[in-house]
C-alpha positions in Angstrom: 221.1 173.6 17.4 222.3 176.6 15.4 219.8 179.2 14.4 218.4 178.7 10.9 219.7 180.9 8.1 217.9 184.2 7.8 215.8 184.3 4.7 214.4 187.6 3.4 212.0 187.2 0.5 212.4 189.3 -2.5 209.0 190.9 -2.7 207.6 193.5 -5.2 207.0 196.8 -3.5 203.4 196.7 -4.7 201.0 194.0 -5.7 200.5 194.4 -9.5 196.9 194.8 -10.6 197.0 191.6 -12.6 198.0 189.7 -9.5 195.0 191.0 -7.4 192.8 188.1 -6.3 189.2 188.9 -7.3 186.4 186.6 -6.0 185.1 184.3 -8.6 181.8 185.6 -10.1 182.2 189.1 -8.7 180.1 191.3 -10.9 179.4 195.0 -10.1 177.5 195.7 -13.3 174.2 195.9 -11.4 175.7 197.8 -8.4 173.2 200.1 -6.8 174.9 203.3 -5.6 171.7 204.5 -4.1 171.5 201.5 -1.7 175.2 202.1 -0.9 174.5 205.7 0.0 177.2 207.3 -2.1 177.4 207.8 -5.8 181.2 207.6 -6.4 182.5 205.0 -8.8 185.9 204.1 -10.3 185.9 206.9 -12.8 185.0 209.5 -10.2 188.5 209.1 -8.5 191.7 210.6 -9.9 195.3 209.6 -9.2 196.7 212.1 -6.7 193.3 213.0 -5.3 193.1 213.3 -1.5 189.9 212.4 0.3 189.2 213.8 3.8 187.0 211.3 5.5 185.9 214.1 7.9 184.5 212.1 10.8 186.5 211.3 14.0 186.2 208.7 16.7 187.6 209.0 20.3 189.3 205.9 21.6 188.1 204.5 24.9 189.9 202.0 27.1 187.0 199.5 27.1 186.5 199.7 23.3 190.1 199.0 22.4 190.6 196.4 25.0 187.6 194.5 23.8 188.7 194.7 20.2 192.2 193.6 21.1 190.8 190.6 22.9 188.6 189.7 19.9 191.8 189.7 17.7 193.4 187.4 20.3 196.3 189.8 20.9 197.5 189.2 24.5 200.4 191.6 24.7 200.4 193.2 28.2 201.0 196.7 26.9 197.4 196.7 25.6 195.8 195.6 28.9 198.0 196.3 31.9 198.5 200.0 32.7 201.5 199.0 34.9 203.3 197.4 31.9 204.3 200.9 30.5 206.3 203.5 32.4 203.7 206.2 31.6 200.8 204.1 32.9 198.9 204.2 29.6 197.6 201.1 27.9 198.8 201.2 24.2 196.0 200.8 21.7 196.5 197.8 19.5 197.5 198.8 15.9 194.9 196.5 14.4 192.2 198.6 16.1 193.6 201.7 14.4 193.6 200.0 11.0 190.0 198.9 11.6 188.9 202.4 12.7 190.7 204.0 9.7 189.0 201.7 7.3 185.6 202.3 8.9 186.1 206.1 8.8 187.1 205.8 5.1 183.5 204.9 4.2 182.8 208.7 4.2 184.2 209.3 0.7 184.9 205.6 -0.2 181.6 203.9 0.7 181.7 201.9 -2.6 185.2 200.5 -1.8 183.7 197.1 -1.3 186.7 194.8 -0.9 190.3 195.1 0.2 192.1 193.1 -2.5 195.7 193.5 -1.3 197.8 195.3 1.3 201.1 196.6 -0.2 202.7 198.1 2.9 202.0 199.8 6.1 203.5 201.6 9.1 202.3 202.3 12.5 204.0 205.7 12.7 203.1 206.6 16.3 201.3 205.2 19.3 197.7 205.8 20.2 196.0 205.8 23.6 192.5 206.1 25.1 191.3 209.6 24.8 192.9 210.2 21.4 190.5 211.2 18.7 191.3 209.4 15.4 190.6 210.9 11.9 191.5 209.5 8.5 192.2 210.6 5.0 193.1 208.7 1.8 195.1 209.5 -1.3 194.5 207.7 -4.6 197.9 206.3 -5.7 196.8 204.3 -8.7 193.8 203.0 -10.6 193.4 199.8 -12.7 190.6 198.1 -14.6 190.1 194.4 -13.8 188.7 191.5 -15.8 185.7 191.2 -13.5 182.6 192.8 -15.0 182.0 196.3 -13.6 184.9 196.1 -11.2 187.8 198.5 -10.9 190.7 198.7 -8.5 192.0 201.7 -6.6 195.3 201.8 -4.9 195.0 203.9 -1.9 197.1 205.3 0.9 194.9 205.3 4.0 196.3 207.6 6.7 195.0 207.7 10.3 195.8 210.7 12.4 195.6 211.7 16.0 193.5 214.9 15.8 192.2 216.5 12.6 194.7 217.3 9.9 192.9 219.4 7.2 196.2 219.8 5.3 196.4 216.0 4.9 200.2 216.1 5.3 201.9 212.7 5.5 205.6 213.8 6.0 207.4 216.8 7.1 210.3 218.5 5.2 212.7 216.2 7.1 211.0 213.1 5.5 209.7 211.9 8.8 206.0 211.3 9.4 204.2 214.5 10.2 203.1 215.1 13.8 199.8 213.3 14.5 200.2 210.6 11.8 199.5 207.2 13.4 199.0 204.9 10.4 200.2 204.9 6.8 198.6 202.0 4.9 199.0 201.3 1.2 196.2 199.0 -0.1 194.2 198.0 -3.2 190.4 198.1 -3.0 187.7 197.0 -5.4 185.0 199.5 -6.5 182.2 199.5 -9.1 183.1 201.0 -12.5 
């Protein structure tokens, strides 16, 4: 049989705020920022603001292998050191996404739900022994019809090693050294 015709869907570059799926009955009007541990709400963030999530986490072979198994990814490069010429097991990108999101709670603790993922790039590989840091940039803000709920469009960036300058790309347009992940997403926060 011949191969099926290639179909490339025509997708918008960004999920429009009106198209965000918000859980039915979601209501942040009584949201307790004290219980959440951080006071920042929708109006506390500004488009263009960069947030250094400060903390880092060092990757270990056992941690990323366990996480990769839990996600049911069986690619040999994540488990078998002999599968790569350099003898290093590649850390699964989903683990980097998870770590970046977890690190983002320092500065975005009230970002309660990921409402949409617009785009993302795994810009470079990560290996056990690398220390991962994260920072975010507020790309957009939108009010929602849900009571007390706002939406923030964020760029979440994971880096190998600390980058206090929070630089995404070099002058050549390529990802800056150390950038591992560039993720564009919408999150829901209390207003």
